[in-house]
N, C-alpha and C positions, 0 to 999 in steps of 0.2 A: 228245192230244185225239182223242176218238173222233168222227170226222166223215167224211162223204163227200167225194169230190173230192181224195183223196190221190194223190201222184205219186212214183214211185220213179225214181232214176237208173238208167240202163241198166247191167246187170251190170258194175259197176265196183267198185273198192275205194277209198273206202268207199261203202256203200249209204246213200242219203239218201231220206227221206220227208218231204214237206211237206204240212201239213194245217191249214186248207183251202188249195187252190191258187188259189181265186178269192174271197178274203175281202172282204166289204163293209167300207167305211171304219169304223174303230173296233174291228175284230176283232183278236184276238191270233192270230198264226200260230205253229204248232209246227213246228220243224225237227228231225227225229230222224236221228241219224247212227249207223250200225252198221259197226264195223270191228274187226279184231284190234288189241288195244292196242299191239302192237309196231310197227304202222304209223303211230302217232301221233308226230309229229316235235316237237311242242311240249308244254309242261306241260298245256295246255288247248286244245281246238279253239275256233275262232271262226267266226262266220257273218257275212259282209258282205252287206248289202242295198244294191244299186246303184239309184239313182233315174234317171229319164230324162235329167236334166241332167248325169249323171256323178258326182254326189256320192254318198258312201257312208256308211252307218252300220254299225258293227261291234257284234255282240252275242256274249257268251260262251256256250259250250255246256258244260253241266254233266253229269257222269255220272248216269244214272238207272237203269242196270242193267249187268251185266257186258257189256263190249264195246259199250256204247251210251251216247250222249250226246244231250242235247236242249237246243236254244236256243229262246227265245221272242222273237218279233219283234212289237213293238207297231205298230199303225196308228191314225191319229186322223182326226177330221173335217176337219182342216186339210191333210191330205195330198191330193195330186192323184191321182185315179184313173188307172189305166193299167198298163202293163207294167213289171215290175221284174225284176232278176236276183238270184238268191240263190247266193252262192259260199261253199263250205266251205274253211276254211283250217286248216292244221296237219297235213295228211297229204301223203304223196308225190304222190297224185292229189288234185286239188282240183276236184270237180265243180261245174258251173254249171247251175242249174235255173231255169225261168221261174216267175214269180208274177204273177198278174193281180189288181190291186186294183180292186174294183168300186165304182161311184158309189153314193151313198146319200143320200136326202132326209132332212134334219133339220128339225124344226119351228123356227119363228122366233117369238120373243116380243118384246113391247115393254114395257120396265120404266120406270116413272116413279119416280125416287128422290126422297125428300124433301130439302129444303135441309139441307146439312151432311152428308148421307150419303156414304160413301166406298166405292168398289169396289176400293181398293188396300190391300194388307196392310201392316202395320207392318214395319220392318226386322227386328226381333227375330222376329216371326212368320214372315216369309218365310225368314229364314236357318235357323230350326229346321226348318221344313217341308221346305225344299229339301235340307238335310243328311240328313233322314230318308229322303226319297224316293230319294236317290242311293245310299244304303247297299245293298250287295249281300252277303247271306249265302250262302255256297256250298251250304249244306244246303237241302233241300226240306222244308218243314214241313207243307204242306197235303196232304190225302189226298182224292182224288176230287172230287166236286162241291163248289163253294162254296154257301152258303146265305144267304137273306135275313137281314140284320142287324136288321130290324124287321118287324113284322107288318101295319102300316098300309098303305093303298092308295098306289100310286105317284102322286105329284103332278107331278113333272117328270122326264122321261126323260133319258137320256144324249144328249149331242151337240146340245142345243138352242142355236141361235144367237140373239143378242139385240141389240135396240136399247136403249140407255140414254139416257133423256131425248131421244129422237128421233135419236140418233147411233149408227150401226151399229158394233159392236165387232168389228173385222176379225179380230183374233187370239183372240177369245173363243169358247169353246163350253162348255156345261155339263159339267163334268168329274166326272160321277157320276150317281147316281139319288137323288131325294128321296122319302122315305116320310113320309106324314102320320101324326100321332099326338098324343095328349095329353101335356102335360108330365109326366114321370115314367114314361112307358111304357118298358119294358125294351129295351135295345139289346144285341145279342150279337155275338160275334166271327163273321164270315162263314166263317172257316177258322182252323185252328190256326196259331200263330205266337208271336213274341216281341213284347211291347209295346216299341216303340222310341221312342215320342213321347207325352208327356202335356203338353198346353198349356192354359192357362186364360185366359179373357177378361181377368181381372184382371192378368195378366202380359203383356198386349200382343197377345193373339190377337183383334184387332179384327174381322177378317173371318170367320175360321174359328170363333170362339167357343171354348167348351170342347171340346177335341179329343183323340181317342185315335188313335194310329197303330200299326198292327200289321204287323210284318215277317213275311211268309209264306215268305221264303226265295227264293233264286235270282232276285232283282230284282223280286219281286212284293210290293207293299205295299198296305194299305188305310188310308184316312183316314175317320174317323167324326166328323162335325162338328156344332156347335150344341148340344152336350149340356147338359142341366141339372145332371147329376151324373156324376162319374167314379169308378168303383169299382176301378180298377187303378192300378198304378204302373209307371214305366219299368223294364224288366228282367223284368217278370212274364211267365210262360208262360201262354198261354190256349189252350183247346181250342175247336174249332168249336162254336158254340152257347152258349158260356159268357158270362154277363152281364158287360159291361164298363162300363156306364153307363146313362143314361136320356135319352130325347128331351127337347129343350129348344128355346129360341129365342135362345141366346146368339150373339154375333157379329152379322154382317149377315144377318138373317133376317126375313122378313115375318110369320112365325108359327111355332108349334112344329112342328118336323119334324126328321128325320134326313137328313143328306146323307152318302151312302156313295160315296167315290171310290176306284177301283181303278187302280193304276199298275203298269206293266211297264217297268222300266228308266227310271223317271222320266217316262214318257209316259202320259197318262190314256187308258185304254181302256174300252170298254163292258163293264160287269160282267155284263150279262145272259147272254152266251154262257158265262161261267164257271159260271153256275147250272145250265146244261143240258148242258155238254160237259165230261167229266172229263179234265183234263190231268194225266197221270201222269208 
């Protein structure tokens, strides 16, 4: 990620660079590790993110260049801001570096659902989406910046918190960006990857509607929801900007739009930084 605020471990082996070191909630953090391959004690390095309460989350680091690995650490609106520790595992020396997660204000909406409307996915829908988001391909498929999957105006930004029928949804935040557009407007792949999920409203995708999931590799996945038409099949390879379907209003939708959700290791992150910061 090309970004200011990078931090390097003091002349040690391995060398570590974190970017950004002070990410706002919802940003993806890049941890790059440089070391001679003979110093690697495991098949693959790992990065542990330690929270203030002592709990840890572990993320794999993948090779991105000779003698260099990179791990992606997701943050979300549900995380508590504050100090974290990033520790590298898999080498004789295991550096520990600080990370400061910055607070961020997210809009709040009040949604009134009609009688009979549901905010819960069906079992088949949830199982297929969860399996897709958990899959990790070791290869990196995307190149450079991601791009908008639709050309319409943004109607709902990432991270919005909501009241449903007057009750605040504690564990909810808007896991993506909504783009307005007429039914039939083209939807394209935001980055290269393999189509790992195709789901239809008629097959039980009650919330997501007609859905395309693209695996961008190394734990990064996109979900494109509420489509009126799907033009790809599971297993297809798609390039950035390639049409994959069309805007619709299938599933739980108040009108025609595209919902683009971006996930890193099965956690929903803000797609906007990926449009402006190239993660290589």
